[in-house]
C-alpha positions in Angstrom: -22.0 61.9 187.3 -25.1 63.3 188.5 -25.4 63.8 192.0 -28.5 65.2 194.5 -27.6 66.5 197.7 -30.3 67.7 200.5 -29.3 69.6 203.1 -31.4 71.7 206.1 -32.5 68.5 208.3 -32.6 68.8 211.9 -35.1 68.6 215.0 -37.9 71.4 215.6 -40.4 71.3 217.8 -44.6 71.9 216.2 -44.9 75.2 214.8 -41.6 75.8 214.0 -39.9 76.3 210.7 -36.7 74.3 208.4 -35.5 75.4 205.2 -34.2 72.0 203.3 -32.2 72.8 200.5 -31.0 70.7 197.4 -28.2 70.8 194.5 -27.4 69.6 191.6 -24.3 69.3 190.1 -23.3 67.0 187.1 -25.3 69.2 184.9 -27.3 72.2 184.6 -31.1 71.3 185.2 -32.8 74.8 184.5 -35.8 73.2 182.6 -36.1 70.4 184.6 -38.6 69.7 187.0 -37.9 69.6 190.4 -39.9 67.5 193.3 -39.3 67.1 196.9 -41.1 64.2 198.2 -40.7 62.6 201.8 -41.1 59.3 203.6 -42.4 58.2 206.7 -41.3 55.5 208.9 -43.3 52.3 207.9 -45.0 54.5 204.2 -44.2 55.0 201.3 -43.0 57.8 199.6 -44.7 60.9 199.2 -45.4 63.7 197.7 -44.1 67.1 198.5 -44.0 69.9 195.7 -42.4 70.5 192.9 -41.4 73.1 190.5 -40.7 74.1 187.2 -38.9 77.6 187.4 -39.2 78.2 183.0 -42.6 78.2 183.2 -43.8 79.2 186.8 -45.8 76.3 187.5 -45.9 74.9 191.2 -47.2 72.2 192.4 -47.9 70.8 196.9 -49.8 68.2 198.0 -52.6 69.4 200.3 -51.0 68.1 203.0 -48.7 70.9 203.1 -50.6 73.7 201.1 -49.8 76.9 202.7 -47.0 75.8 205.2 -44.6 74.9 202.6 -43.4 76.8 199.6 -40.9 75.5 197.0 -38.7 77.6 195.3 -35.5 77.5 193.1 -32.0 79.6 192.3 -31.5 77.9 188.6 -27.7 80.1 188.7 -26.9 78.2 191.8 -28.7 74.8 190.5 -30.1 74.6 193.7 -34.5 73.8 194.6 -35.3 75.3 199.0 -38.6 73.8 200.7 -39.3 76.4 203.2 -41.3 74.4 205.9 -43.7 76.6 208.4 -45.4 75.7 211.1 -44.1 72.0 211.0 -46.7 69.4 212.4 -45.3 66.1 214.4 -46.9 64.2 211.2 -44.6 66.0 209.1 -41.7 63.6 210.4 -39.8 62.1 207.8 -36.7 61.0 205.2 -37.1 64.2 202.5 -35.9 63.8 199.3 -35.4 66.2 195.9 -35.9 64.1 192.7 -35.4 65.7 189.0 -37.3 64.5 186.0 -35.9 65.6 183.4 -38.7 65.8 181.0 -38.4 69.4 180.0 -42.1 69.1 178.3 -44.1 67.1 180.7 -46.6 68.6 183.1 -45.5 69.6 186.8 -46.8 66.7 188.3 -46.0 64.2 191.4 -45.4 60.5 189.9 -43.0 59.1 191.5 -42.0 56.6 189.0 -41.5 59.5 186.5 -38.1 61.1 188.4 -35.4 60.2 187.0 -32.5 61.0 189.7 -33.0 61.3 193.3 -31.1 62.5 196.1 -30.1 60.3 199.3 -32.6 62.2 201.9 -32.7 64.7 204.6 -34.0 63.3 208.4 -36.9 65.9 209.7 -38.2 65.3 213.1 -40.7 67.5 214.3 -41.7 67.2 218.2 -45.0 67.8 219.8 
């Protein structure tokens, strides 16, 4: 059974940093596209970043470009999201997801991701 487990969320002051982790178990996703999304209260799910380590391709949402960094440890089947210079508007539940299509370009299309984690809460206080 495929499982994605996020960790690393918490409460941080504006300007602070957090690192989220997402460990994938159940199978190896060395060629898959891994993504991070977030959902704030009362809003839809929003793309944050995605990475395909086999090609080195990375995509960021404009709202986090220059502040967030996505990376992946294939040996550990884990993807990370380093979040710096956090703002109150970054407050949300953060989800990781995997798109098993190894031929797709790096994308932000929620509907094309096959498996999702349960999410981890990130709260940024002003």
